[in-house]
DRENSEKOL-162843 format. One record per residue (C-alpha): z, y, x. Coordinates in steps of 0.001 Angstrom, whole numbers, always signed. Layout:
PT/pz/py/px
PT/Z/Y/X
...
//
This chain:
PT/pz/py/px
PT/-73872/-9556/-68142
PT/-73825/-12441/-65715
PT/-76785/-14769/-65666
PT/-76119/-18325/-66889
PT/-78653/-21170/-66705
PT/-77210/-23178/-69597
PT/-77429/-20367/-72176
PT/-80392/-20698/-74625
PT/-81006/-16988/-74691
PT/-81780/-16951/-70959
PT/-85525/-16894/-71638
PT/-85044/-13383/-72976
PT/-82138/-12332/-70798
PT/-84338/-11611/-67820
PT/-86213/-9153/-69951
PT/-83189/-7215/-71203
PT/-83257/-3578/-70126
PT/-80808/-738/-70632
PT/-82268/+2423/-72093
PT/-79828/+5323/-72741
PT/-76907/+2927/-73029
PT/-78628/+548/-75531
PT/-80025/-2886/-74638
PT/-83511/-3735/-75837
PT/-85253/-7114/-75478
PT/-88937/-7615/-74990
PT/-90073/-11235/-75075
PT/-93408/-12367/-73654
PT/-94049/-15437/-75743
PT/-96341/-18454/-75150
PT/-99353/-18366/-77472
PT/-100223/-22082/-77742
PT/-97931/-22686/-80737
PT/-97065/-20359/-83565
PT/-93878/-22312/-84345
PT/-92488/-21797/-80846
PT/-93475/-18144/-81091
PT/-91521/-17758/-84327
PT/-88450/-19572/-82930
PT/-88392/-17596/-79737
PT/-88905/-14346/-81634
PT/-85967/-15206/-83864
PT/-83856/-15949/-80788
PT/-84813/-12625/-79222
PT/-83989/-10764/-82410
PT/-80609/-12514/-82591
PT/-79925/-11600/-78970
PT/-80928/-8016/-79638
PT/-78565/-7871/-82626
PT/-75761/-9327/-80548
PT/-76301/-6835/-77763
PT/-76423/-3923/-80177
PT/-73325/-5109/-82055
PT/-71334/-5501/-78856
PT/-72785/-2221/-77548
PT/-72157/-1559/-73867
PT/-71997/-4978/-72281
PT/-72542/-5004/-68564
PT/-70731/-4279/-65328
PT/-67985/-1633/-65293
PT/-66636/-159/-62050
PT/-63197/+1483/-62246
PT/-62218/+3726/-59359
PT/-58559/+4730/-59168
PT/-58216/+7846/-57016
PT/-54691/+8166/-55645
PT/-54287/+4389/-55788
PT/-51235/+4357/-53518
PT/-49307/+7118/-55304
PT/-46236/+6818/-57533
PT/-48092/+7038/-60838
PT/-50510/+4339/-59765
PT/-47700/+2067/-58577
PT/-45549/+2562/-61680
PT/-48147/+2554/-64442
PT/-51846/+2697/-63632
PT/-52364/-614/-61836
PT/-50423/-2384/-64570
PT/-52527/-553/-67161
PT/-55759/-1614/-65461
PT/-54523/-5201/-65278
PT/-53727/-5088/-69004
PT/-57236/-3770/-69662
PT/-58630/-6724/-67739
PT/-56428/-9143/-69678
PT/-57693/-7661/-72958
PT/-61369/-7570/-72019
PT/-61870/-10597/-69774
PT/-64396/-12979/-71277
PT/-65736/-10506/-73832
PT/-69018/-9821/-72098
PT/-68224/-7220/-69445
PT/-67733/-7829/-65777
PT/-65463/-5604/-63703
PT/-64688/-4324/-60260
PT/-61615/-2242/-59412
PT/-61632/+141/-56480
PT/-58364/+1640/-55284
PT/-59141/+4837/-53402
PT/-57136/+7379/-51416
PT/-57292/+9433/-48244
PT/-55258/+6839/-46314
PT/-57089/+4835/-43638
PT/-58439/+1464/-44880
PT/-55959/-919/-43237
PT/-52846/+1035/-44186
PT/-54229/+1841/-47623
PT/-54942/-1827/-48358
PT/-51339/-2729/-47437
PT/-49933/-59/-49748
PT/-52233/-1133/-52562
PT/-51355/-4806/-52126
PT/-47681/-3890/-52400
PT/-48348/-2069/-55659
PT/-50281/-5050/-57040
PT/-47430/-7469/-56333
PT/-45497/-6247/-59368
PT/-48238/-6901/-61941
PT/-46962/-8783/-64974
PT/-48412/-10438/-68076
PT/-47289/-10104/-71702
PT/-44562/-12585/-72676
PT/-46859/-14323/-75138
PT/-49428/-15232/-72438
PT/-49150/-18769/-71075
PT/-47957/-18615/-67415
PT/-50842/-20720/-66116
PT/-53363/-18448/-67828
PT/-51508/-15424/-66483
PT/-51710/-16749/-62928
PT/-55413/-17454/-63352
PT/-56224/-13960/-64662
PT/-53999/-12277/-62097
PT/-55813/-14111/-59330
PT/-59158/-12973/-60735
PT/-57940/-9373/-60983
PT/-56730/-9350/-57380
PT/-60077/-10710/-56201
PT/-61890/-7972/-58103
PT/-59657/-5212/-56628
PT/-60272/-3691/-53240
PT/-59163/-592/-51382
PT/-61483/+2004/-49883
PT/-60980/+5332/-48208
PT/-62653/+8206/-50053
PT/-62510/+11263/-47874
PT/-66018/+12461/-47060
PT/-69341/+12800/-48857
PT/-70483/+9748/-46901
PT/-67572/+7712/-48298
PT/-68718/+8468/-51851
PT/-72309/+7648/-50969
PT/-71164/+4333/-49512
PT/-69167/+3550/-52656
PT/-72228/+4255/-54774
PT/-74416/+1959/-52665
PT/-71785/-798/-52715
PT/-71572/-726/-56510
PT/-75362/-805/-56888
PT/-75654/-3635/-54349
PT/-72960/-5685/-56092
PT/-74664/-5221/-59469
PT/-78038/-6329/-58080
PT/-76725/-9286/-56080
PT/-74777/-10683/-59034
PT/-77720/-10298/-61391
PT/-75887/-7738/-63513
PT/-76777/-4454/-65119
PT/-74456/-1483/-64899
PT/-72732/-311/-68083
PT/-70727/+2519/-66563
PT/-68077/+3864/-64217
PT/-64566/+5209/-64747
PT/-63029/+7543/-62178
PT/-59281/+8045/-62720
PT/-57952/+11162/-60958
PT/-54328/+10313/-60104
PT/-54265/+13181/-57598
PT/-52939/+16780/-57604
PT/-55108/+19286/-59525
PT/-55994/+21205/-56362
PT/-58028/+18157/-55265
PT/-60034/+17929/-58498
PT/-62901/+20219/-57541
PT/-63818/+18522/-54236
PT/-63627/+15048/-55743
PT/-65631/+16128/-58807
PT/-68302/+17645/-56590
PT/-68605/+14429/-54560
PT/-68797/+12232/-57649
PT/-71411/+14445/-59246
PT/-73575/+14670/-56141
PT/-73156/+11198/-54661
PT/-71559/+8702/-57010
PT/-72925/+9048/-60521
PT/-74274/+5836/-62066
PT/-77996/+5580/-62739
PT/-79412/+7067/-65981
PT/-78548/+4879/-68944
PT/-75076/+3970/-67673
PT/-72128/+6077/-68760
PT/-69636/+8026/-66635
PT/-66017/+8719/-67645
PT/-63692/+10838/-65519
PT/-59980/+10919/-66321
PT/-57612/+13761/-65432
PT/-53824/+13879/-65367
PT/-51825/+16986/-66264
PT/-51042/+19698/-65348
PT/-54235/+21265/-66666
PT/-53602/+24756/-65370
PT/-50549/+27000/-65198
PT/-51527/+29465/-67923
PT/-54557/+30371/-70009
PT/-56477/+32001/-67136
PT/-55942/+29160/-64645
PT/-56768/+26581/-67335
PT/-60006/+28448/-68071
PT/-60900/+28508/-64388
PT/-60183/+24796/-63948
PT/-62116/+23925/-67118
PT/-65066/+26008/-65979
PT/-65059/+24388/-62545
PT/-64935/+20841/-63925
PT/-67502/+21754/-66555
PT/-69985/+22560/-63816
PT/-69852/+18918/-62684
PT/-69270/+16913/-65866
PT/-70294/+16992/-69514
PT/-67521/+17416/-72099
PT/-68058/+13888/-73422
PT/-67520/+12518/-69897
PT/-64054/+14060/-69457
PT/-60781/+12513/-70613
PT/-57625/+14607/-70158
PT/-54593/+12333/-70383
PT/-51393/+13237/-72166
PT/-49614/+9913/-71881
PT/-47386/+10688/-74866
PT/-50445/+10243/-77056
PT/-50404/+6613/-75917
PT/-46754/+6052/-76882
PT/-46753/+3550/-79717
PT/-44713/+5627/-82173
PT/-46813/+8733/-81461
PT/-50089/+6809/-81690
PT/-48959/+5585/-85112
PT/-48413/+9053/-86659
PT/-51958/+9485/-87968
PT/-52379/+5842/-89068
PT/-48993/+6042/-90826
PT/-50027/+9197/-92656
PT/-53335/+7573/-93555
PT/-51883/+4272/-94782
PT/-49232/+6064/-96849
PT/-51399/+8837/-98283
PT/-50380/+8072/-101843
PT/-46646/+8448/-101120
PT/-46997/+11347/-98664
PT/-49582/+13547/-100369
PT/-46965/+15185/-102546
PT/-44237/+15321/-99862
PT/-45982/+16446/-96655
PT/-45702/+20193/-97299
PT/-43461/+23269/-97407
PT/-42165/+22467/-100888
PT/-40448/+19294/-99692
PT/-40049/+19443/-95893
PT/-36970/+21302/-94700
PT/-37815/+21163/-90987
PT/-39541/+19128/-88307
PT/-37829/+18278/-85017
PT/-39854/+17181/-81980
PT/-37402/+16239/-79269
PT/-37605/+14877/-75727
PT/-34289/+14533/-73877
PT/-33819/+13209/-70349
PT/-30680/+12327/-68425
PT/-32345/+12554/-65011
PT/-32684/+15872/-63225
PT/-35486/+17306/-61090
PT/-34171/+16064/-57748
PT/-37061/+15051/-55531
PT/-39522/+17005/-57714
PT/-38241/+20509/-57056
PT/-41594/+21702/-55723
PT/-43410/+20717/-58930
PT/-40626/+21818/-61236
PT/-40137/+25180/-59589
PT/-43796/+25942/-60246
PT/-43985/+24635/-63805
PT/-40553/+24422/-65462
PT/-39682/+22577/-68633
PT/-42007/+24455/-71023
PT/-45125/+23755/-68974
PT/-43912/+20255/-68101
PT/-43302/+18944/-71628
PT/-43516/+21492/-74453
PT/-46987/+22946/-73824
PT/-48507/+19466/-73735
PT/-46499/+16473/-75003
PT/-44551/+18170/-77770
PT/-47391/+20462/-78858
PT/-49797/+17527/-79121
PT/-47279/+15703/-81301
PT/-46823/+18827/-83416
PT/-50547/+18913/-84181
PT/-50505/+15250/-85237
PT/-47752/+16013/-87738
PT/-49108/+19337/-88961
PT/-52887/+18850/-89016
PT/-54798/+18203/-92199
PT/-55612/+14518/-92422
PT/-59336/+13735/-92095
PT/-60868/+11437/-94682
PT/-61726/+9079/-91834
PT/-59106/+9006/-89087
PT/-61340/+6663/-87070
PT/-63709/+9556/-86449
PT/-62771/+11075/-83086
PT/-64759/+14219/-83829
PT/-62969/+14757/-87162
PT/-59508/+14190/-85675
PT/-60141/+16580/-82784
PT/-61566/+19232/-85110
PT/-58542/+19054/-87413
PT/-56198/+19273/-84424
PT/-58000/+22410/-83306
PT/-57560/+23928/-86764
PT/-53805/+23219/-86520
PT/-53703/+25069/-83177
PT/-55469/+28030/-84717
PT/-52869/+28229/-87522
PT/-49867/+28472/-85142
PT/-48016/+31757/-85441
PT/-47701/+33645/-82157
PT/-44415/+33150/-80291
PT/-42001/+35965/-79493
PT/-39375/+36072/-76759
PT/-36781/+35473/-79471
PT/-38558/+32234/-80435
PT/-37082/+30447/-77408
PT/-33787/+29691/-75730
PT/-33600/+28562/-72098
PT/-31122/+26672/-69951
PT/-30783/+25434/-66393
PT/-28445/+22701/-65166
PT/-26031/+23991/-62567
PT/-27152/+21838/-59634
PT/-30817/+22846/-59955
PT/-30826/+25918/-57691
PT/-29007/+23971/-54978
PT/-31654/+21246/-55165
PT/-34401/+23864/-54865
PT/-32697/+25438/-51857
PT/-32466/+22059/-50124
PT/-35933/+20732/-50950
PT/-37860/+23978/-50475
PT/-35730/+25438/-47653
PT/-34761/+28511/-49634
PT/-32075/+30898/-48308
PT/-28423/+30319/-49270
PT/-28406/+33150/-51785
PT/-31524/+31974/-53638
PT/-31054/+31540/-57384
PT/-33916/+30064/-59412
PT/-34863/+31350/-62862
PT/-36847/+28208/-63708
PT/-35657/+26676/-66990
PT/-34800/+22984/-67108
PT/-33988/+23124/-70829
PT/-35816/+24887/-73635
PT/-35783/+25051/-77395
PT/-38674/+26777/-79167
PT/-39073/+27614/-82847
PT/-42657/+27307/-84093
PT/-44102/+28333/-87451
PT/-47499/+27484/-88894
PT/-49239/+30086/-90998
PT/-51039/+28059/-93618
PT/-50353/+27070/-97212
PT/-49068/+23612/-96332
PT/-46439/+24654/-93794
PT/-45586/+28291/-94513
PT/-41897/+28875/-93776
PT/-41184/+25384/-92399
PT/-39489/+25526/-88961
PT/-40869/+23206/-86304
PT/-38249/+22825/-83575
PT/-39480/+21759/-80135
PT/-36772/+20914/-77620
PT/-36765/+19282/-74207
PT/-34551/+19250/-71164
PT/-33308/+17481/-68087
PT/-29717/+16483/-67225
PT/-28867/+16082/-70905
PT/-26484/+13598/-72517
PT/-29047/+10913/-73397
PT/-32592/+9778/-72808
PT/-34455/+9755/-76099
PT/-37605/+11029/-77752
PT/-38360/+11325/-81444
PT/-40174/+13200/-84182
PT/-37966/+13785/-87211
PT/-39250/+15083/-90529
PT/-36263/+16141/-92644
PT/-36898/+16567/-96356
PT/-35137/+19015/-98655
PT/-32385/+17599/-100815
PT/-31684/+19337/-104102
PT/-29817/+16438/-105682
PT/-26125/+16262/-106552
PT/-24556/+12873/-107232
PT/-21576/+12827/-109577
PT/-20088/+9635/-108172
PT/-18488/+9568/-104740
PT/-20435/+8425/-101702
PT/-18920/+4923/-101636
PT/-20746/+4210/-104904
PT/-24136/+5402/-103661
PT/-26863/+2772/-103425
PT/-29030/+3449/-100336
PT/-32280/+2462/-102045
PT/-31604/+4726/-105039
PT/-29247/+7585/-104252
PT/-31071/+10886/-104023
PT/-28054/+12456/-102306
PT/-28540/+10580/-99059
PT/-30580/+12359/-96364
PT/-34308/+11843/-96754
PT/-36191/+11658/-93493
PT/-39017/+10012/-91612
PT/-38534/+9418/-87905
PT/-41126/+8411/-85338
PT/-38753/+7103/-82687
PT/-40602/+7281/-79381
PT/-38095/+5202/-77440
PT/-34860/+4758/-75486
PT/-31705/+6238/-77055
PT/-29380/+4166/-79231
PT/-32213/+2061/-80623
PT/-33758/+1273/-77242
PT/-37326/+699/-78442
PT/-40125/+2479/-80341
PT/-39693/+2484/-84102
PT/-40664/+4112/-87358
PT/-37792/+4832/-89743
PT/-38117/+5889/-93369
PT/-35097/+6608/-95570
PT/-34820/+3920/-98222
PT/-34349/+6553/-100920
PT/-37737/+8053/-100033
PT/-40332/+5256/-100284
PT/-41170/+1902/-98720
PT/-43878/+2533/-96131
PT/-46984/+525/-95466
PT/-47637/-459/-91840
PT/-50065/-2928/-90232
PT/-48171/-6229/-90294
PT/-50071/-7649/-87330
PT/-48705/-4970/-84998
PT/-45462/-3737/-86656
PT/-42504/-5775/-87891
PT/-39277/-4932/-89703
PT/-36190/-4331/-87533
PT/-33144/-6447/-88240
PT/-30026/-4508/-89227
PT/-27555/-3824/-86417
PT/-24100/-3241/-87947
PT/-22345/-301/-86343
PT/-25571/+1375/-85212
PT/-25982/+4864/-86674
PT/-29125/+6948/-86267
PT/-29313/+10579/-87348
PT/-26065/+10340/-89262
PT/-26826/+7169/-91210
PT/-26489/+3410/-90550
PT/-29685/+1588/-89677
PT/-29464/-233/-93021
PT/-30229/+3083/-94774
PT/-33768/+2976/-93395
PT/-36878/+923/-93736
PT/-37163/+333/-89993
PT/-40149/-1080/-88118
PT/-40855/-1770/-84457
PT/-43988/-2865/-82578
PT/-44537/-6630/-82531
PT/-45421/-6219/-78863
PT/-44319/-3200/-76896
PT/-47090/-1766/-74765
PT/-47033/+878/-72080
PT/-48702/+4182/-72971
PT/-51115/+4019/-70026
PT/-52314/+570/-71075
PT/-53134/+1958/-74503
PT/-54923/+5003/-73118
PT/-56949/+3036/-70580
PT/-58131/+827/-73426
PT/-59117/+3931/-75387
PT/-61010/+5311/-72390
PT/-62847/+2029/-71983
PT/-63757/+1979/-75686
PT/-64719/+5677/-75717
PT/-62031/+6719/-78209
PT/-61782/+10443/-77534
PT/-59196/+11309/-80218
PT/-56344/+10248/-77909
PT/-57319/+12851/-75303
PT/-57410/+16607/-74935
PT/-60711/+18408/-75183
PT/-61418/+21622/-73313
PT/-61376/+23571/-76564
PT/-58003/+22182/-77627
PT/-56560/+22688/-74151
PT/-57494/+26360/-74090
PT/-56185/+26819/-77654
PT/-52837/+25434/-76516
PT/-52661/+27818/-73555
PT/-53611/+30771/-75783
PT/-50550/+29879/-77855
PT/-48079/+29335/-74991
PT/-49085/+31852/-72304
PT/-47696/+35016/-73997
PT/-44289/+33368/-74424
PT/-44243/+32144/-70824
PT/-45107/+35635/-69598
PT/-42326/+37200/-71681
PT/-39760/+34694/-70353
PT/-40761/+34956/-66691
PT/-37650/+36937/-65709
PT/-35282/+35639/-68370
PT/-32039/+34198/-66992
PT/-31531/+30655/-68334
PT/-28134/+29642/-69687
PT/-26327/+27467/-67108
PT/-25081/+24050/-68211
PT/-23164/+21439/-66215
PT/-25350/+18442/-67075
PT/-24876/+15188/-68968
PT/-22034/+14644/-71415
PT/-20221/+17653/-69930
PT/-22658/+19974/-71714
PT/-20611/+19654/-74901
PT/-21812/+22182/-77470
PT/-23000/+24634/-74822
PT/-26704/+24049/-75603
PT/-26394/+23900/-79386
PT/-28617/+26470/-81051
PT/-29305/+27923/-84477
PT/-32454/+29278/-86074
PT/-32919/+32018/-88606
PT/-36212/+33589/-89559
PT/-38303/+33487/-86418
PT/-35389/+33547/-83980
PT/-33465/+30953/-81995
PT/-30001/+31700/-80632
PT/-27405/+29635/-78843
PT/-24494/+28814/-81127
PT/-22032/+29666/-78380
PT/-21911/+32984/-76577
PT/-24497/+33634/-73896
PT/-23305/+33219/-70320
PT/-24673/+34897/-67238
PT/-26430/+33005/-64473
PT/-24200/+30864/-62284
PT/-23605/+31647/-58635
PT/-23684/+28494/-56508
PT/-20221/+28773/-54951
PT/-17515/+31202/-53923
PT/-18794/+31471/-50354
PT/-22184/+32935/-51292
PT/-20990/+35363/-53970
PT/-22933/+38651/-53787
PT/-21013/+41839/-53090
PT/-19328/+43358/-56149
PT/-21165/+46613/-55638
PT/-24465/+44808/-56211
PT/-23737/+43847/-59792
PT/-21936/+45067/-62877
PT/-21200/+41627/-64319
PT/-21603/+38415/-62343
PT/-21563/+34864/-63566
PT/-20234/+32131/-61325
PT/-18528/+28781/-61518
PT/-14819/+28179/-61141
PT/-13208/+24742/-61450
PT/-16497/+23380/-62845
PT/-16397/+25899/-65696
PT/-18293/+29154/-66242
PT/-16801/+32275/-64669
PT/-17474/+35876/-65649
PT/-16432/+38466/-63072
PT/-16740/+42256/-63027
PT/-14798/+45455/-62487
PT/-11808/+45614/-64881
PT/-13336/+47973/-67467
PT/-16601/+46044/-67606
PT/-14782/+42709/-67684
PT/-12641/+43747/-70669
PT/-15724/+45075/-72445
PT/-17520/+41767/-71855
PT/-14554/+39692/-73054
PT/-14138/+41831/-76183
PT/-17844/+41458/-77001
PT/-17658/+37695/-76493
PT/-14622/+37406/-78776
PT/-16408/+39447/-81448
PT/-19502/+37223/-81155
PT/-17336/+34116/-81545
PT/-15615/+35686/-84567
PT/-18864/+36616/-86295
PT/-20242/+33118/-85746
PT/-17090/+31365/-86994
PT/-16918/+33518/-90121
PT/-20597/+32925/-90812
PT/-20186/+29169/-90473
PT/-16679/+28561/-91824
PT/-15562/+31755/-93541
PT/-12654/+32399/-91162
PT/-11806/+32885/-87496
PT/-8592/+31578/-85914
PT/-7699/+33495/-82739
PT/-4631/+32702/-80608
PT/-3579/+35490/-78215
PT/-1303/+35502/-75162
PT/+1153/+38261/-74400
PT/+1868/+40089/-71171
PT/+282/+43155/-69630
PT/-3248/+41889/-68951
PT/-4379/+41637/-72609
PT/-3241/+45188/-73502
PT/-6525/+46713/-72365
PT/-8354/+44025/-74351
PT/-6369/+44822/-77516
PT/-7173/+48507/-77110
PT/-10871/+47739/-76600
PT/-10978/+45569/-79717
PT/-9168/+48234/-81724
PT/-11361/+51158/-80725
PT/-14798/+49786/-79854
PT/-15588/+46933/-82247
PT/-15937/+48267/-85752
PT/-18029/+45282/-86901
PT/-15303/+42773/-86046
PT/-14588/+40624/-89144
PT/-10875/+41411/-89201
PT/-10566/+40661/-92921
PT/-11440/+37021/-92208
PT/-9508/+36699/-88927
PT/-6197/+34857/-88516
PT/-4127/+36008/-85527
PT/-1754/+33573/-83841
PT/+495/+33834/-80792
PT/-15/+31560/-77803
PT/+3553/+32123/-76648
PT/+6534/+34315/-77351
PT/+9705/+35418/-75641
PT/+12892/+34489/-77458
PT/+13774/+38059/-78435
PT/+13691/+39814/-81821
PT/+10135/+40683/-82851
PT/+11027/+44385/-82699
PT/+12153/+44105/-79075
PT/+9843/+45884/-76543
PT/+9666/+42574/-74587
PT/+8256/+40749/-77606
PT/+4628/+39670/-77262
PT/+4188/+40320/-80954
PT/+5436/+43872/-80479
PT/+2742/+44467/-77856
PT/+112/+43038/-80201
PT/+1404/+45222/-83020
PT/+1448/+48411/-80953
PT/-1955/+48049/-79307
PT/-4027/+46246/-81946
PT/-2552/+45463/-85349
PT/-1678/+49028/-86323
PT/-5279/+50086/-85629
PT/-7209/+47365/-87518
PT/-7116/+46071/-91055
PT/-5985/+42459/-90829
PT/-4442/+41083/-94063
PT/-716/+40666/-93486
PT/-880/+37017/-94585
PT/-3415/+36379/-91775
PT/-896/+37451/-89111
PT/+1225/+34598/-87784
PT/+4058/+35646/-85418
PT/+6070/+32869/-83802
PT/+9427/+32223/-85611
PT/+11691/+32750/-82604
PT/+14336/+34639/-84601
PT/+15773/+32537/-87446
PT/+19196/+32754/-89099
PT/+20098/+35556/-86678
PT/+19655/+33124/-83808
PT/+17007/+33055/-81060
PT/+15082/+29832/-80442
PT/+17907/+27546/-81599
PT/+16577/+24001/-81628
PT/+18421/+23179/-84836
PT/+16501/+25940/-86625
PT/+13260/+24017/-85851
PT/+11180/+27153/-85315
PT/+8689/+25269/-83110
PT/+8182/+22596/-85782
PT/+7766/+25306/-88440
PT/+5025/+27038/-86442
PT/+3328/+23682/-85761
PT/+3355/+22889/-89489
PT/+1827/+26286/-90282
PT/-957/+25660/-87750
PT/-1629/+22184/-89127
PT/-1810/+23537/-92675
PT/-4184/+26453/-91988
PT/-6233/+25536/-88903
PT/-8699/+22691/-89419
PT/-7811/+19819/-87071
PT/-5356/+22238/-85415
PT/-8372/+23412/-83431
PT/-8331/+27178/-82851
PT/-11715/+28885/-82670
PT/-10608/+30751/-79543
PT/-7466/+30728/-77417
PT/-6877/+33551/-74940
PT/-4736/+32599/-71941
PT/-3572/+34257/-68772
PT/-2591/+32796/-65400
PT/+672/+33638/-63594
PT/+1067/+33918/-59854
PT/+2817/+30518/-59913
PT/-5/+28862/-61848
PT/+1714/+28971/-65239
PT/-208/+29677/-68423
PT/+1094/+30527/-71903
PT/+4819/+29808/-71414
PT/+4221/+26472/-69712
PT/+5856/+26620/-66283
PT/+5814/+24312/-63233
PT/+9626/+24063/-63331
PT/+9636/+23137/-67040
PT/+7361/+20138/-67804
PT/+7918/+20460/-71552
PT/+4672/+20815/-73491
PT/+2343/+19489/-70803
PT/+1729/+16258/-72711
PT/+2931/+14395/-75780
PT/+2438/+14942/-79504
PT/+4233/+18248/-79982
PT/+1978/+21153/-80918
PT/+4570/+23877/-80275
PT/+7476/+23619/-77808
PT/+10507/+25520/-76510
PT/+10383/+26088/-72751
PT/+12363/+27654/-69910
PT/+10953/+30506/-67820
PT/+12099/+31353/-64302
PT/+11857/+35006/-65380
PT/+13931/+36916/-67913
PT/+14095/+36365/-70789
PT/+14278/+32702/-69867
PT/+13857/+31113/-73281
PT/+10277/+30926/-74610
PT/+8239/+29353/-77376
PT/+4716/+28203/-76533
PT/+1706/+26307/-77758
PT/+1589/+22964/-75961
PT/-1173/+22013/-73525
PT/-2540/+19284/-75859
PT/-2848/+21866/-78666
PT/-4557/+24392/-76401
PT/-7036/+21716/-75328
PT/-8037/+21129/-78941
PT/-9544/+24626/-79138
PT/-13267/+25157/-79605
PT/-13200/+27813/-76899
PT/-10600/+28822/-74306
PT/-10834/+32090/-72374
PT/-8606/+32652/-69345
PT/-8156/+36318/-68356
PT/-7037/+36892/-64745
PT/-6719/+40418/-63396
PT/-5305/+42182/-60336
PT/-5039/+41755/-56578
PT/-1731/+39891/-56954
PT/-3646/+37001/-58537
PT/-6015/+36505/-55605
PT/-3816/+33956/-53819
PT/-3222/+31757/-56885
PT/-6901/+32091/-57839
PT/-7924/+30697/-54444
PT/-5329/+27926/-54615
PT/-6198/+26821/-58159
PT/-9907/+26750/-57274
PT/-9146/+23891/-54876
PT/-6634/+21739/-56752
PT/-7401/+18911/-59130
PT/-5802/+18065/-62468
PT/-2104/+18579/-61642
PT/-492/+20393/-64590
PT/+3067/+19572/-63474
PT/+2485/+21638/-60312
PT/+54/+24175/-61766
PT/+3/+24086/-65596
PT/-3231/+26105/-65686
PT/-5013/+23128/-64050
PT/-4319/+21130/-67201
PT/-6428/+23422/-69371
PT/-9431/+21209/-70022
PT/-10647/+21503/-73629
PT/-11407/+18052/-75039
PT/-14632/+19044/-76786
PT/-14633/+22815/-76439
PT/-15638/+25264/-73745
PT/-13501/+26854/-71038
PT/-14570/+30239/-69638
PT/-12802/+32187/-66900
PT/-12781/+36004/-66915
PT/-11662/+37515/-63572
PT/-11880/+41005/-62230
PT/-13151/+41451/-58674
PT/-9693/+41930/-57211
PT/-8480/+38611/-58559
PT/-11714/+36869/-57649
PT/-12576/+38415/-54282
PT/-9347/+40091/-53191
//
C-alpha cells in the first residue's frame, strides 16, 4: 500500500506489518490524554478491520515467462491489462515483468509490439482507457531470464522497488507460457532464487499439456511438487474461463429447484460436449503429431466440462475445496473406456503437412487422429445408462463449441405441429445448451427450451437475447428457447487471471484431478495407438462421412469404414506389400486390391450399407449395373453373405440393353442367373427396367423410361437410392451414358433412352442427376484394359459430355472407387 501524507490513518500505517499474509497494526499512543488515546485506538482498530476485510493489499509482481510468444501476444498481455483495469485503485500496486530467453533489446521490441494491441472494454471512457493504458505500459518492463543470476537479479529488483516506494509485498505470480520441457529449470530457479519473503504468497501458473499419459503426468507432477506447494500451483485449462462453461455450476446452483428432479438418468437422454474447428493443424504439425486430438482437447477441455455437468452439486459452490472434491468424485465414477468407445478420423491433407513440416519421407503416413468421438458412461445412480458424447476435430464444417443436455420426451401431441405453443407443448425437444461460442449464434449463450422451465440467471451479467427470425439452433428456431448472453463478453484468460489473483482454485486443475483424468484416458490412448483413422476430405466436403452412432458402450461410424488414404498415385506402395489399400482418386476415397480381395471388400461394404439402411429405415434400395465386371460380385453376394437382409432389399437396374429380358445380352438376365436365383428376394422387390412393352423394344411412345421413373419416385424416398453400383467403360462412359449421346447428363429426367456405340445400340439408363441423388455411389473398375482410361480420368475435371463418369459427384452422398491393381497400376 503506497504511503500518503494526507490520509488520517498514516499515524498507524507506518506500524503495519505483514504476518503470514495478514496485516496487523500496533499503535504506540501518546499518554498525555486519554481522549486522544481512545480516538487513535479506534482509528487503529478501524484500519485493522479494513486491512483484514480487504485481505491481501500490497504490491503484486506478475512475471510472464514466454512474454514474446504467440499465447502471450494473443491473450495473456490483454488478460493482464484487463486485470489491471479491474484492480487499479482498489488498494494493490502492481509491476509487470515480461520475461523470455531473448536478449534485452530485442525482447523489449517484441514485447512493445505485443502491447500495442491492448484494448479497453467498450463501456470504458476513452480518456480513462488512455490513462490506464499509459499506467500499465509504465509498469511493464522486459527482462531476460536465462541464468540463476537473472532470477536473483529479478528478486533483488522487486525487493528494492517495494522498499523504495514504501510498499509491502503481497505476493508474486509467475505465468509459465513456455513449453513443458522448460518447466523444471524455471521452477528450480524460482524456488531457489526468486521466492517472495515469508508472509507474501507465491502463485505459479502452468499451461497444458500436463504430460502425455499417466506416467509422464505423474513424473511432471512429482518434479513440480518438489519445488512448489499444491496451493501455489494453478494449472490452466482456458475452457474453464469461457463464459458459458464458467456459468455451468452457477446455473445449476441458481436453478436447483427446477433441475433437482430433471438432472438425472430418468430424464436426461444424452449429453453432448462438442468442440468443432474449421482450421487444420498446419504450422503446428510438431505439436499435433505428438499429442493428437484426444490429448489436445478431449482429455482436458471436454473432460473438465463433463465433470461440471456430471458432478454432484456442493451445498456451497463458492467453496473451492468442495467443488474440486466433487469433481474428483465424478472422475472416480467414470466407467473405463474400451477401444470400441471411440471413433477416429484424420483429414486428408494432414500427413502431407507432417511430411513437409517435419521432413518426413515421401511414403510417410501418420496415424495421428485429427477427429475423435468418444462415448463415456458414468457408473453412479444419477447417470447410470446416460451416454455422454465427447467429440472434437479439425478441418470440420464449422467452428463451434457447446454442451447440450437433451431430455427424454415421452409426450405425444394429438394436434399437428403448427398448433403447438412453444411455451406449453411437451412434444417439442427439451434441452439445455451451454453455447460456448462461434457457430450460427456467434457469441456465448445459455439456451433453455421454453417448454422446460424459465431459468434464473444473474441479471447484472447475463441478458436475454433478442429473437433472430430465420436462425435455427439444434433443430428449433431461436424463439423456442429462453436465450441469454453475457452483458459483456470477456476473454477466458482475463477471467482466469482474475481468479488466480483472487485465489479462486476451483477454476484450475489440481494434481489429484489431473492424475485421475490421465488414469481414465491413458488405457484408451494405448489401445488406439496403432488404429488407422478414417480419412475425411475436410470442411463441408465431409458430408456424412464422420457421422456416428452409439449403442451400448460402442461407437461406430454410420457409413462404412474406409482404409487409410495414400497421399497420391506417385507414392503408392507396391501391390505385393498389401492386401487392400486405400487411396484417393478424383478427391474421393479409393479402395484397391487384387480382384478376389476387391470383390470381397465391395460385397462386405454393400452388406454393411444394407444392414444399416434396414436398421434405420426398414428397407434397402440397391441399383446395380450390368456388364461382366459385376458378375463376380453377384456370385460373392449369393454365396458368401448369408446375413444379407434380402427380404428387405429392393433391387433396381442402373441401365439395360433394349433386348427382351430373357435375352442373354440382357443385364437383368445376368442378374437373374448369378444372383436372384440363389437368394430369397421377394418378387415385388425386384424392379427390372421396362424395355420390352407391347412387343416393342424401347419405343418412346410406350414411355418405358417415364414408367420406371414413376416407380422409383413412388418407392424410393426422394428418389435417393441407398447405393448405386456403377462401372466405367474404356471411353469414360458409365451406366448407359455415353460421350457420343449427351442425353441424361443433365435436366429433370430420372430415366432416359440413350444410344450406345456398341451393339445393341439402344439402351435405357438412370440419368446422371438421379445417380447423383444417391446416398452412396460405388464405381467398380477392373482389368488391365481400364488402366489408360483410369489414368486419363484421374486428371480431368468435371466434363461429363466428354467423359460421363466425371459427372458422377453425389450431391450429399459419398462416392467410393473400387479398382483392382491392374486397372489402378497397370
